[in-house]
TORKOL-4160 file (C-alpha; in steps of 0.2 Angstrom, whole numbers, padded with zeros to 4 digits, m for minus):
478
<pt num="1" X="0769" Y="0336" Z="0305"/>
<pt num="2" X="0749" Y="0334" Z="0307"/>
<pt num="3" X="0739" Y="0343" Z="0294"/>
<pt num="4" X="0732" Y="0360" Z="0300"/>
<pt num="5" X="0713" Y="0361" Z="0296"/>
<pt num="6" X="0710" Y="0376" Z="0284"/>
<pt num="7" X="0692" Y="0388" Z="0286"/>
<pt num="8" X="0700" Y="0396" Z="0302"/>
<pt num="9" X="0694" Y="0413" Z="0297"/>
<pt num="10" X="0679" Y="0413" Z="0310"/>
<pt num="11" X="0690" Y="0408" Z="0325"/>
<pt num="12" X="0707" Y="0416" Z="0319"/>
<pt num="13" X="0709" Y="0435" Z="0316"/>
<pt num="14" X="0718" Y="0443" Z="0303"/>
<pt num="15" X="0735" Y="0448" Z="0309"/>
<pt num="16" X="0750" Y="0455" Z="0299"/>
<pt num="17" X="0768" Y="0454" Z="0302"/>
<pt num="18" X="0773" Y="0467" Z="0315"/>
<pt num="19" X="0775" Y="0485" Z="0308"/>
<pt num="20" X="0790" Y="0494" Z="0315"/>
<pt num="21" X="0784" Y="0512" Z="0323"/>
<pt num="22" X="0784" Y="0526" Z="0312"/>
<pt num="23" X="0798" Y="0535" Z="0323"/>
<pt num="24" X="0809" Y="0520" Z="0320"/>
<pt num="25" X="0806" Y="0519" Z="0302"/>
<pt num="26" X="0809" Y="0537" Z="0298"/>
<pt num="27" X="0826" Y="0534" Z="0302"/>
<pt num="28" X="0832" Y="0522" Z="0290"/>
<pt num="29" X="0827" Y="0513" Z="0272"/>
<pt num="30" X="0824" Y="0496" Z="0279"/>
<pt num="31" X="0807" Y="0487" Z="0275"/>
<pt num="32" X="0794" Y="0493" Z="0288"/>
<pt num="33" X="0787" Y="0474" Z="0291"/>
<pt num="34" X="0793" Y="0461" Z="0300"/>
<pt num="35" X="0795" Y="0443" Z="0294"/>
<pt num="36" X="0782" Y="0431" Z="0298"/>
<pt num="37" X="0787" Y="0417" Z="0311"/>
<pt num="38" X="0783" Y="0398" Z="0304"/>
<pt num="39" X="0770" Y="0395" Z="0316"/>
<pt num="40" X="0761" Y="0413" Z="0313"/>
<pt num="41" X="0762" Y="0411" Z="0293"/>
<pt num="42" X="0754" Y="0394" Z="0296"/>
<pt num="43" X="0740" Y="0400" Z="0306"/>
<pt num="44" X="0736" Y="0415" Z="0294"/>
<pt num="45" X="0737" Y="0404" Z="0280"/>
<pt num="46" X="0723" Y="0392" Z="0288"/>
<pt num="47" X="0711" Y="0406" Z="0288"/>
<pt num="48" X="0708" Y="0403" Z="0269"/>
<pt num="49" X="0692" Y="0397" Z="0264"/>
<pt num="50" X="0698" Y="0386" Z="0251"/>
<pt num="51" X="0684" Y="0394" Z="0239"/>
<pt num="52" X="0677" Y="0384" Z="0224"/>
<pt num="53" X="0680" Y="0400" Z="0214"/>
<pt num="54" X="0695" Y="0409" Z="0220"/>
<pt num="55" X="0692" Y="0427" Z="0217"/>
<pt num="56" X="0711" Y="0431" Z="0225"/>
<pt num="57" X="0717" Y="0420" Z="0211"/>
<pt num="58" X="0706" Y="0426" Z="0196"/>
<pt num="59" X="0710" Y="0446" Z="0201"/>
<pt num="60" X="0729" Y="0440" Z="0200"/>
<pt num="61" X="0737" Y="0446" Z="0185"/>
<pt num="62" X="0747" Y="0430" Z="0185"/>
<pt num="63" X="0732" Y="0419" Z="0192"/>
<pt num="64" X="0744" Y="0412" Z="0205"/>
<pt num="65" X="0737" Y="0396" Z="0213"/>
<pt num="66" X="0735" Y="0405" Z="0229"/>
<pt num="67" X="0723" Y="0394" Z="0238"/>
<pt num="68" X="0735" Y="0379" Z="0234"/>
<pt num="69" X="0750" Y="0388" Z="0241"/>
<pt num="70" X="0741" Y="0394" Z="0257"/>
<pt num="71" X="0734" Y="0376" Z="0261"/>
<pt num="72" X="0753" Y="0369" Z="0260"/>
<pt num="73" X="0759" Y="0383" Z="0270"/>
<pt num="74" X="0746" Y="0379" Z="0284"/>
<pt num="75" X="0752" Y="0360" Z="0283"/>
<pt num="76" X="0770" Y="0366" Z="0285"/>
<pt num="77" X="0775" Y="0359" Z="0267"/>
<pt num="78" X="0784" Y="0375" Z="0263"/>
<pt num="79" X="0796" Y="0368" Z="0249"/>
<pt num="80" X="0780" Y="0362" Z="0240"/>
<pt num="81" X="0772" Y="0379" Z="0243"/>
<pt num="82" X="0786" Y="0388" Z="0236"/>
<pt num="83" X="0786" Y="0377" Z="0220"/>
<pt num="84" X="0768" Y="0380" Z="0218"/>
<pt num="85" X="0771" Y="0399" Z="0220"/>
<pt num="86" X="0786" Y="0399" Z="0208"/>
<pt num="87" X="0777" Y="0389" Z="0194"/>
<pt num="88" X="0766" Y="0404" Z="0190"/>
<pt num="89" X="0778" Y="0420" Z="0197"/>
<pt num="90" X="0795" Y="0422" Z="0192"/>
<pt num="91" X="0798" Y="0434" Z="0207"/>
<pt num="92" X="0785" Y="0429" Z="0222"/>
<pt num="93" X="0797" Y="0437" Z="0235"/>
<pt num="94" X="0796" Y="0453" Z="0225"/>
<pt num="95" X="0777" Y="0452" Z="0223"/>
<pt num="96" X="0774" Y="0449" Z="0239"/>
<pt num="97" X="0783" Y="0465" Z="0245"/>
<pt num="98" X="0776" Y="0478" Z="0231"/>
<pt num="99" X="0760" Y="0472" Z="0223"/>
<pt num="100" X="0745" Y="0483" Z="0229"/>
<pt num="101" X="0736" Y="0467" Z="0236"/>
<pt num="102" X="0722" Y="0478" Z="0243"/>
<pt num="103" X="0717" Y="0481" Z="0224"/>
<pt num="104" X="0721" Y="0464" Z="0218"/>
<pt num="105" X="0721" Y="0447" Z="0227"/>
<pt num="106" X="0717" Y="0452" Z="0245"/>
<pt num="107" X="0704" Y="0466" Z="0239"/>
<pt num="108" X="0694" Y="0451" Z="0231"/>
<pt num="109" X="0696" Y="0439" Z="0247"/>
<pt num="110" X="0679" Y="0430" Z="0249"/>
<pt num="111" X="0681" Y="0431" Z="0268"/>
<pt num="112" X="0686" Y="0449" Z="0267"/>
<pt num="113" X="0668" Y="0452" Z="0258"/>
<pt num="114" X="0660" Y="0443" Z="0273"/>
<pt num="115" X="0668" Y="0455" Z="0285"/>
<pt num="116" X="0682" Y="0443" Z="0293"/>
<pt num="117" X="0695" Y="0452" Z="0286"/>
<pt num="118" X="0706" Y="0445" Z="0271"/>
<pt num="119" X="0720" Y="0433" Z="0272"/>
<pt num="120" X="0737" Y="0440" Z="0272"/>
<pt num="121" X="0741" Y="0433" Z="0255"/>
<pt num="122" X="0755" Y="0445" Z="0252"/>
<pt num="123" X="0765" Y="0442" Z="0269"/>
<pt num="124" X="0763" Y="0424" Z="0266"/>
<pt num="125" X="0769" Y="0424" Z="0249"/>
<pt num="126" X="0784" Y="0434" Z="0256"/>
<pt num="127" X="0787" Y="0422" Z="0269"/>
<pt num="128" X="0787" Y="0406" Z="0258"/>
<pt num="129" X="0800" Y="0412" Z="0246"/>
<pt num="130" X="0811" Y="0421" Z="0258"/>
<pt num="131" X="0812" Y="0404" Z="0267"/>
<pt num="132" X="0815" Y="0396" Z="0251"/>
<pt num="133" X="0831" Y="0406" Z="0248"/>
<pt num="134" X="0837" Y="0404" Z="0267"/>
<pt num="135" X="0835" Y="0385" Z="0264"/>
<pt num="136" X="0844" Y="0385" Z="0247"/>
<pt num="137" X="0828" Y="0379" Z="0238"/>
<pt num="138" X="0831" Y="0394" Z="0224"/>
<pt num="139" X="0844" Y="0388" Z="0213"/>
<pt num="140" X="0851" Y="0394" Z="0195"/>
<pt num="141" X="0842" Y="0388" Z="0181"/>
<pt num="142" X="0849" Y="0372" Z="0173"/>
<pt num="143" X="0841" Y="0368" Z="0156"/>
<pt num="144" X="0840" Y="0351" Z="0152"/>
<pt num="145" X="0846" Y="0354" Z="0134"/>
<pt num="146" X="0854" Y="0370" Z="0126"/>
<pt num="147" X="0846" Y="0377" Z="0111"/>
<pt num="148" X="0855" Y="0385" Z="0096"/>
<pt num="149" X="0843" Y="0401" Z="0096"/>
<pt num="150" X="0846" Y="0417" Z="0105"/>
<pt num="151" X="0836" Y="0432" Z="0111"/>
<pt num="152" X="0840" Y="0449" Z="0114"/>
<pt num="153" X="0830" Y="0457" Z="0128"/>
<pt num="154" X="0830" Y="0477" Z="0128"/>
<pt num="155" X="0828" Y="0482" Z="0147"/>
<pt num="156" X="0831" Y="0473" Z="0163"/>
<pt num="157" X="0815" Y="0476" Z="0172"/>
<pt num="158" X="0803" Y="0463" Z="0178"/>
<pt num="159" X="0795" Y="0460" Z="0162"/>
<pt num="160" X="0813" Y="0458" Z="0154"/>
<pt num="161" X="0820" Y="0448" Z="0167"/>
<pt num="162" X="0804" Y="0436" Z="0168"/>
<pt num="163" X="0805" Y="0432" Z="0149"/>
<pt num="164" X="0823" Y="0429" Z="0152"/>
<pt num="165" X="0821" Y="0416" Z="0165"/>
<pt num="166" X="0808" Y="0408" Z="0155"/>
<pt num="167" X="0819" Y="0406" Z="0140"/>
<pt num="168" X="0834" Y="0400" Z="0149"/>
<pt num="169" X="0824" Y="0385" Z="0157"/>
<pt num="170" X="0820" Y="0381" Z="0139"/>
<pt num="171" X="0838" Y="0381" Z="0135"/>
<pt num="172" X="0838" Y="0397" Z="0124"/>
<pt num="173" X="0853" Y="0408" Z="0124"/>
<pt num="174" X="0848" Y="0425" Z="0131"/>
<pt num="175" X="0856" Y="0442" Z="0131"/>
<pt num="176" X="0849" Y="0457" Z="0142"/>
<pt num="177" X="0855" Y="0474" Z="0137"/>
<pt num="178" X="0851" Y="0489" Z="0149"/>
<pt num="179" X="0856" Y="0508" Z="0149"/>
<pt num="180" X="0860" Y="0508" Z="0168"/>
<pt num="181" X="0876" Y="0500" Z="0177"/>
<pt num="182" X="0864" Y="0488" Z="0186"/>
<pt num="183" X="0850" Y="0477" Z="0180"/>
<pt num="184" X="0833" Y="0477" Z="0187"/>
<pt num="185" X="0825" Y="0492" Z="0180"/>
<pt num="186" X="0813" Y="0501" Z="0192"/>
<pt num="187" X="0815" Y="0487" Z="0205"/>
<pt num="188" X="0832" Y="0493" Z="0207"/>
<pt num="189" X="0832" Y="0512" Z="0205"/>
<pt num="190" X="0814" Y="0517" Z="0206"/>
<pt num="191" X="0806" Y="0508" Z="0221"/>
<pt num="192" X="0814" Y="0514" Z="0238"/>
<pt num="193" X="0823" Y="0501" Z="0249"/>
<pt num="194" X="0809" Y="0503" Z="0263"/>
<pt num="195" X="0796" Y="0493" Z="0251"/>
<pt num="196" X="0809" Y="0483" Z="0242"/>
<pt num="197" X="0827" Y="0481" Z="0249"/>
<pt num="198" X="0841" Y="0480" Z="0235"/>
<pt num="199" X="0848" Y="0462" Z="0240"/>
<pt num="200" X="0832" Y="0454" Z="0236"/>
<pt num="201" X="0833" Y="0462" Z="0218"/>
<pt num="202" X="0852" Y="0459" Z="0217"/>
<pt num="203" X="0850" Y="0440" Z="0222"/>
<pt num="204" X="0838" Y="0436" Z="0208"/>
<pt num="205" X="0849" Y="0444" Z="0196"/>
<pt num="206" X="0864" Y="0435" Z="0201"/>
<pt num="207" X="0853" Y="0419" Z="0201"/>
<pt num="208" X="0848" Y="0422" Z="0182"/>
<pt num="209" X="0867" Y="0427" Z="0179"/>
<pt num="210" X="0873" Y="0411" Z="0186"/>
<pt num="211" X="0860" Y="0401" Z="0176"/>
<pt num="212" X="0867" Y="0408" Z="0161"/>
<pt num="213" X="0858" Y="0425" Z="0157"/>
<pt num="214" X="0872" Y="0437" Z="0149"/>
<pt num="215" X="0869" Y="0454" Z="0153"/>
<pt num="216" X="0876" Y="0470" Z="0144"/>
<pt num="217" X="0875" Y="0484" Z="0155"/>
<pt num="218" X="0879" Y="0504" Z="0152"/>
<pt num="219" X="0872" Y="0501" Z="0135"/>
<pt num="220" X="0860" Y="0513" Z="0127"/>
<pt num="221" X="0850" Y="0507" Z="0112"/>
<pt num="222" X="0854" Y="0519" Z="0098"/>
<pt num="223" X="0870" Y="0525" Z="0105"/>
<pt num="224" X="0881" Y="0512" Z="0110"/>
<pt num="225" X="0874" Y="0499" Z="0098"/>
<pt num="226" X="0860" Y="0501" Z="0086"/>
<pt num="227" X="0843" Y="0491" Z="0085"/>
<pt num="228" X="0848" Y="0483" Z="0068"/>
<pt num="229" X="0862" Y="0476" Z="0074"/>
<pt num="230" X="0853" Y="0468" Z="0091"/>
<pt num="231" X="0841" Y="0460" Z="0077"/>
<pt num="232" X="0856" Y="0454" Z="0067"/>
<pt num="233" X="0864" Y="0445" Z="0082"/>
<pt num="234" X="0848" Y="0437" Z="0089"/>
<pt num="235" X="0834" Y="0425" Z="0082"/>
<pt num="236" X="0819" Y="0436" Z="0092"/>
<pt num="237" X="0821" Y="0452" Z="0101"/>
<pt num="238" X="0810" Y="0458" Z="0116"/>
<pt num="239" X="0808" Y="0476" Z="0120"/>
<pt num="240" X="0805" Y="0479" Z="0138"/>
<pt num="241" X="0811" Y="0497" Z="0140"/>
<pt num="242" X="0798" Y="0502" Z="0152"/>
<pt num="243" X="0792" Y="0520" Z="0152"/>
<pt num="244" X="0804" Y="0534" Z="0159"/>
<pt num="245" X="0799" Y="0549" Z="0150"/>
<pt num="246" X="0791" Y="0561" Z="0164"/>
<pt num="247" X="0776" Y="0572" Z="0162"/>
<pt num="248" X="0778" Y="0589" Z="0163"/>
<pt num="249" X="0771" Y="0603" Z="0174"/>
<pt num="250" X="0761" Y="0616" Z="0167"/>
<pt num="251" X="0761" Y="0634" Z="0173"/>
<pt num="252" X="0772" Y="0649" Z="0176"/>
<pt num="253" X="0788" Y="0646" Z="0184"/>
<pt num="254" X="0787" Y="0627" Z="0182"/>
<pt num="255" X="0805" Y="0627" Z="0175"/>
<pt num="256" X="0813" Y="0634" Z="0191"/>
<pt num="257" X="0828" Y="0627" Z="0200"/>
<pt num="258" X="0822" Y="0615" Z="0215"/>
<pt num="259" X="0808" Y="0608" Z="0204"/>
<pt num="260" X="0814" Y="0590" Z="0200"/>
<pt num="261" X="0808" Y="0574" Z="0192"/>
<pt num="262" X="0802" Y="0559" Z="0203"/>
<pt num="263" X="0813" Y="0547" Z="0194"/>
<pt num="264" X="0829" Y="0558" Z="0197"/>
<pt num="265" X="0825" Y="0560" Z="0215"/>
<pt num="266" X="0821" Y="0542" Z="0218"/>
<pt num="267" X="0836" Y="0536" Z="0207"/>
<pt num="268" X="0848" Y="0547" Z="0217"/>
<pt num="269" X="0842" Y="0540" Z="0233"/>
<pt num="270" X="0843" Y="0523" Z="0228"/>
<pt num="271" X="0860" Y="0524" Z="0222"/>
<pt num="272" X="0865" Y="0532" Z="0238"/>
<pt num="273" X="0860" Y="0515" Z="0246"/>
<pt num="274" X="0872" Y="0506" Z="0235"/>
<pt num="275" X="0886" Y="0517" Z="0241"/>
<pt num="276" X="0888" Y="0526" Z="0224"/>
<pt num="277" X="0894" Y="0543" Z="0223"/>
<pt num="278" X="0880" Y="0555" Z="0218"/>
<pt num="279" X="0884" Y="0572" Z="0215"/>
<pt num="280" X="0867" Y="0579" Z="0213"/>
<pt num="281" X="0862" Y="0571" Z="0231"/>
<pt num="282" X="0878" Y="0579" Z="0238"/>
<pt num="283" X="0875" Y="0596" Z="0232"/>
<pt num="284" X="0857" Y="0596" Z="0239"/>
<pt num="285" X="0849" Y="0596" Z="0222"/>
<pt num="286" X="0842" Y="0580" Z="0224"/>
<pt num="287" X="0841" Y="0578" Z="0243"/>
<pt num="288" X="0827" Y="0584" Z="0253"/>
<pt num="289" X="0837" Y="0585" Z="0269"/>
<pt num="290" X="0831" Y="0602" Z="0279"/>
<pt num="291" X="0819" Y="0607" Z="0265"/>
<pt num="292" X="0800" Y="0610" Z="0264"/>
<pt num="293" X="0795" Y="0597" Z="0251"/>
<pt num="294" X="0779" Y="0596" Z="0240"/>
<pt num="295" X="0777" Y="0580" Z="0230"/>
<pt num="296" X="0763" Y="0583" Z="0216"/>
<pt num="297" X="0754" Y="0567" Z="0211"/>
<pt num="298" X="0743" Y="0554" Z="0219"/>
<pt num="299" X="0751" Y="0537" Z="0211"/>
<pt num="300" X="0763" Y="0525" Z="0219"/>
<pt num="301" X="0778" Y="0534" Z="0213"/>
<pt num="302" X="0772" Y="0550" Z="0224"/>
<pt num="303" X="0770" Y="0539" Z="0238"/>
<pt num="304" X="0788" Y="0534" Z="0236"/>
<pt num="305" X="0793" Y="0551" Z="0235"/>
<pt num="306" X="0786" Y="0559" Z="0251"/>
<pt num="307" X="0791" Y="0543" Z="0260"/>
<pt num="308" X="0808" Y="0545" Z="0254"/>
<pt num="309" X="0810" Y="0564" Z="0258"/>
<pt num="310" X="0803" Y="0560" Z="0276"/>
<pt num="311" X="0819" Y="0547" Z="0278"/>
<pt num="312" X="0830" Y="0562" Z="0271"/>
<pt num="313" X="0826" Y="0573" Z="0285"/>
<pt num="314" X="0814" Y="0585" Z="0276"/>
<pt num="315" X="0807" Y="0598" Z="0287"/>
<pt num="316" X="0790" Y="0595" Z="0281"/>
<pt num="317" X="0782" Y="0585" Z="0267"/>
<pt num="318" X="0765" Y="0588" Z="0258"/>
<pt num="319" X="0758" Y="0580" Z="0244"/>
<pt num="320" X="0745" Y="0589" Z="0232"/>
<pt num="321" X="0734" Y="0577" Z="0223"/>
<pt num="322" X="0720" Y="0586" Z="0212"/>
<pt num="323" X="0706" Y="0573" Z="0217"/>
<pt num="324" X="0700" Y="0567" Z="0235"/>
<pt num="325" X="0706" Y="0551" Z="0244"/>
<pt num="326" X="0695" Y="0540" Z="0237"/>
<pt num="327" X="0699" Y="0543" Z="0220"/>
<pt num="328" X="0717" Y="0542" Z="0221"/>
<pt num="329" X="0726" Y="0530" Z="0210"/>
<pt num="330" X="0740" Y="0524" Z="0224"/>
<pt num="331" X="0738" Y="0511" Z="0236"/>
<pt num="332" X="0727" Y="0515" Z="0251"/>
<pt num="333" X="0740" Y="0505" Z="0263"/>
<pt num="334" X="0754" Y="0517" Z="0257"/>
<pt num="335" X="0744" Y="0531" Z="0260"/>
<pt num="336" X="0741" Y="0526" Z="0279"/>
<pt num="337" X="0760" Y="0522" Z="0280"/>
<pt num="338" X="0765" Y="0539" Z="0274"/>
<pt num="339" X="0753" Y="0549" Z="0286"/>
<pt num="340" X="0760" Y="0538" Z="0300"/>
<pt num="341" X="0777" Y="0544" Z="0296"/>
<pt num="342" X="0772" Y="0563" Z="0296"/>
<pt num="343" X="0766" Y="0566" Z="0277"/>
<pt num="344" X="0753" Y="0579" Z="0276"/>
<pt num="345" X="0740" Y="0576" Z="0261"/>
<pt num="346" X="0732" Y="0591" Z="0252"/>
<pt num="347" X="0717" Y="0583" Z="0245"/>
<pt num="348" X="0708" Y="0593" Z="0229"/>
<pt num="349" X="0723" Y="0603" Z="0227"/>
<pt num="350" X="0733" Y="0606" Z="0211"/>
<pt num="351" X="0748" Y="0618" Z="0207"/>
<pt num="352" X="0744" Y="0632" Z="0198"/>
<pt num="353" X="0760" Y="0642" Z="0197"/>
<pt num="354" X="0778" Y="0642" Z="0206"/>
<pt num="355" X="0786" Y="0658" Z="0214"/>
<pt num="356" X="0805" Y="0660" Z="0214"/>
<pt num="357" X="0821" Y="0653" Z="0206"/>
<pt num="358" X="0825" Y="0643" Z="0215"/>
<pt num="359" X="0808" Y="0638" Z="0219"/>
<pt num="360" X="0800" Y="0646" Z="0236"/>
<pt num="361" X="0782" Y="0643" Z="0236"/>
<pt num="362" X="0769" Y="0634" Z="0226"/>
<pt num="363" X="0752" Y="0643" Z="0221"/>
<pt num="364" X="0739" Y="0630" Z="0226"/>
<pt num="365" X="0723" Y="0629" Z="0217"/>
<pt num="366" X="0708" Y="0621" Z="0227"/>
<pt num="367" X="0697" Y="0610" Z="0216"/>
<pt num="368" X="0681" Y="0601" Z="0217"/>
<pt num="369" X="0674" Y="0585" Z="0209"/>
<pt num="370" X="0662" Y="0589" Z="0194"/>
<pt num="371" X="0653" Y="0579" Z="0182"/>
<pt num="372" X="0659" Y="0562" Z="0178"/>
<pt num="373" X="0670" Y="0561" Z="0162"/>
<pt num="374" X="0668" Y="0547" Z="0149"/>
<pt num="375" X="0675" Y="0534" Z="0160"/>
<pt num="376" X="0663" Y="0538" Z="0173"/>
<pt num="377" X="0676" Y="0546" Z="0186"/>
<pt num="378" X="0671" Y="0563" Z="0192"/>
<pt num="379" X="0683" Y="0576" Z="0183"/>
<pt num="380" X="0691" Y="0588" Z="0194"/>
<pt num="381" X="0687" Y="0607" Z="0193"/>
<pt num="382" X="0693" Y="0623" Z="0200"/>
<pt num="383" X="0684" Y="0632" Z="0214"/>
<pt num="384" X="0685" Y="0651" Z="0209"/>
<pt num="385" X="0696" Y="0661" Z="0220"/>
<pt num="386" X="0701" Y="0647" Z="0231"/>
<pt num="387" X="0719" Y="0649" Z="0229"/>
<pt num="388" X="0734" Y="0648" Z="0243"/>
<pt num="389" X="0753" Y="0649" Z="0243"/>
<pt num="390" X="0762" Y="0633" Z="0250"/>
<pt num="391" X="0781" Y="0637" Z="0255"/>
<pt num="392" X="0793" Y="0624" Z="0245"/>
<pt num="393" X="0811" Y="0623" Z="0244"/>
<pt num="394" X="0810" Y="0607" Z="0234"/>
<pt num="395" X="0796" Y="0601" Z="0221"/>
<pt num="396" X="0794" Y="0584" Z="0216"/>
<pt num="397" X="0784" Y="0580" Z="0200"/>
<pt num="398" X="0776" Y="0563" Z="0201"/>
<pt num="399" X="0763" Y="0565" Z="0188"/>
<pt num="400" X="0767" Y="0548" Z="0180"/>
<pt num="401" X="0777" Y="0543" Z="0165"/>
<pt num="402" X="0775" Y="0542" Z="0146"/>
<pt num="403" X="0784" Y="0532" Z="0132"/>
<pt num="404" X="0800" Y="0538" Z="0124"/>
<pt num="405" X="0799" Y="0539" Z="0104"/>
<pt num="406" X="0807" Y="0523" Z="0102"/>
<pt num="407" X="0804" Y="0522" Z="0081"/>
<pt num="408" X="0813" Y="0538" Z="0081"/>
<pt num="409" X="0827" Y="0536" Z="0092"/>
<pt num="410" X="0830" Y="0519" Z="0085"/>
<pt num="411" X="0828" Y="0522" Z="0067"/>
<pt num="412" X="0813" Y="0510" Z="0065"/>
<pt num="413" X="0799" Y="0518" Z="0057"/>
<pt num="414" X="0790" Y="0503" Z="0054"/>
<pt num="415" X="0788" Y="0500" Z="0073"/>
<pt num="416" X="0769" Y="0503" Z="0075"/>
<pt num="417" X="0766" Y="0514" Z="0090"/>
<pt num="418" X="0748" Y="0519" Z="0098"/>
<pt num="419" X="0744" Y="0538" Z="0100"/>
<pt num="420" X="0750" Y="0537" Z="0118"/>
<pt num="421" X="0767" Y="0532" Z="0110"/>
<pt num="422" X="0767" Y="0516" Z="0118"/>
<pt num="423" X="0772" Y="0500" Z="0106"/>
<pt num="424" X="0757" Y="0491" Z="0097"/>
<pt num="425" X="0759" Y="0474" Z="0102"/>
<pt num="426" X="0749" Y="0458" Z="0101"/>
<pt num="427" X="0738" Y="0453" Z="0116"/>
<pt num="428" X="0745" Y="0438" Z="0125"/>
<pt num="429" X="0759" Y="0436" Z="0113"/>
<pt num="430" X="0768" Y="0454" Z="0113"/>
<pt num="431" X="0772" Y="0452" Z="0094"/>
<pt num="432" X="0775" Y="0469" Z="0086"/>
<pt num="433" X="0773" Y="0474" Z="0068"/>
<pt num="434" X="0791" Y="0470" Z="0066"/>
<pt num="435" X="0796" Y="0452" Z="0062"/>
<pt num="436" X="0803" Y="0442" Z="0077"/>
<pt num="437" X="0801" Y="0458" Z="0088"/>
<pt num="438" X="0790" Y="0457" Z="0104"/>
<pt num="439" X="0787" Y="0470" Z="0117"/>
<pt num="440" X="0780" Y="0468" Z="0135"/>
<pt num="441" X="0776" Y="0478" Z="0150"/>
<pt num="442" X="0775" Y="0497" Z="0153"/>
<pt num="443" X="0781" Y="0500" Z="0134"/>
<pt num="444" X="0766" Y="0492" Z="0128"/>
<pt num="445" X="0753" Y="0496" Z="0143"/>
<pt num="446" X="0759" Y="0512" Z="0149"/>
<pt num="447" X="0765" Y="0515" Z="0167"/>
<pt num="448" X="0757" Y="0500" Z="0176"/>
<pt num="449" X="0763" Y="0486" Z="0190"/>
<pt num="450" X="0777" Y="0474" Z="0191"/>
<pt num="451" X="0765" Y="0460" Z="0192"/>
<pt num="452" X="0758" Y="0465" Z="0175"/>
<pt num="453" X="0776" Y="0466" Z="0167"/>
<pt num="454" X="0780" Y="0449" Z="0175"/>
<pt num="455" X="0764" Y="0441" Z="0166"/>
<pt num="456" X="0768" Y="0450" Z="0150"/>
<pt num="457" X="0786" Y="0444" Z="0150"/>
<pt num="458" X="0781" Y="0426" Z="0153"/>
<pt num="459" X="0767" Y="0427" Z="0140"/>
<pt num="460" X="0780" Y="0433" Z="0127"/>
<pt num="461" X="0794" Y="0421" Z="0131"/>
<pt num="462" X="0780" Y="0407" Z="0127"/>
<pt num="463" X="0776" Y="0415" Z="0111"/>
<pt num="464" X="0794" Y="0416" Z="0107"/>
<pt num="465" X="0797" Y="0397" Z="0111"/>
<pt num="466" X="0782" Y="0393" Z="0100"/>
<pt num="467" X="0790" Y="0404" Z="0086"/>
<pt num="468" X="0806" Y="0392" Z="0088"/>
<pt num="469" X="0797" Y="0376" Z="0090"/>
<pt num="470" X="0787" Y="0380" Z="0074"/>
<pt num="471" X="0803" Y="0385" Z="0065"/>
<pt num="472" X="0812" Y="0369" Z="0071"/>
<pt num="473" X="0797" Y="0358" Z="0063"/>
<pt num="474" X="0796" Y="0367" Z="0047"/>
<pt num="475" X="0815" Y="0364" Z="0045"/>
<pt num="476" X="0813" Y="0347" Z="0049"/>
<pt num="477" X="0800" Y="0343" Z="0037"/>
<pt num="478" X="0808" Y="0351" Z="0022"/>
């Protein structure tokens, strides 16, 4: 195939994959964007300016070689494009779907800054790896040589799985322990199918299992097995539990029936997508059908909740956020999708009290942005006398997550944590205060992005391998 020249951003306009209409996508949990056709993926990749200093790559936590695989895609060399993409990213098809590209790679694209519209990096990344799966280029790990060392990984989210993949490639024996009945962490039970369809996650887990990674599911550390037992079984341990403790709502009536945690609401919905029996969903406790729903929060979890509630058949869905649109932490792309689907955003609003048990309404306090805080961000403050009542049958708390008290839960008082309860770990290696114990992802960073967890998992895997290599050299020298 003749090479496709690059630098077409002046003559070829930005063109995303077709997005299903709001009326259609409200009816199901399928992904909302269609797949690129090969010619369209090549055309859009050819818009890349092949910068001497690629800001897209610099602002990607994984430092993916984006210009290289865009060029290869434009030239029709898709297998090579996949190999370049996979070299730095364990799960490119997942990042292509759920990364906030508008804040990372695409948001820093040079041609975006010059007014030509960013290269559709995420959509091309998704296309490359989906094509790789269709063509059979994605295969189970086959180490050239098996090693005797073993690693126990606690948590099967993106950080734990990324580390498991790299360790198995080096021949290390890997066992992953997880409290849930399916691996994948928040990718499986937290993120809705309209952003990340579950077969996409399950096929990666199957690939890892076929490559020799062992999964011990329905296993809660501290109950079913002790942390000390895991340390005794393995030469190194990686903690990748994530953060699941929900921040609580203040105010009178906050404990009323009908006020639920985002993680419970999303987990119930995702379990239904697997065909599981979910009593809390069937009873209506975690089901928005026919209800007036109020979601509190402005992050990506809040966006997942409002859009899930719409698909479950809520009568109305409103989102309260205490700052304005420009200052919300969630993806602006997700906000736009939610608005198209019928979600109403009440900016500069915060709950002050809850009426009824079960809940029947939320007292909403109007806010304004005041003086900047220590970070330079304007702090919200109450507008005196500006209160309204918002009817609600279901209130979903999406205020973020905090770390569980792992030192206490696991009887490891020597495991050092920060003042926020996250594990203290060495930058780039993930080493903790316990010898041979590493930690990655949200349990170190606090609630963050999947792509950062992948980066941490890969970095920690390299550090663990270095520990094994150093140990082997020391033994050989004796």
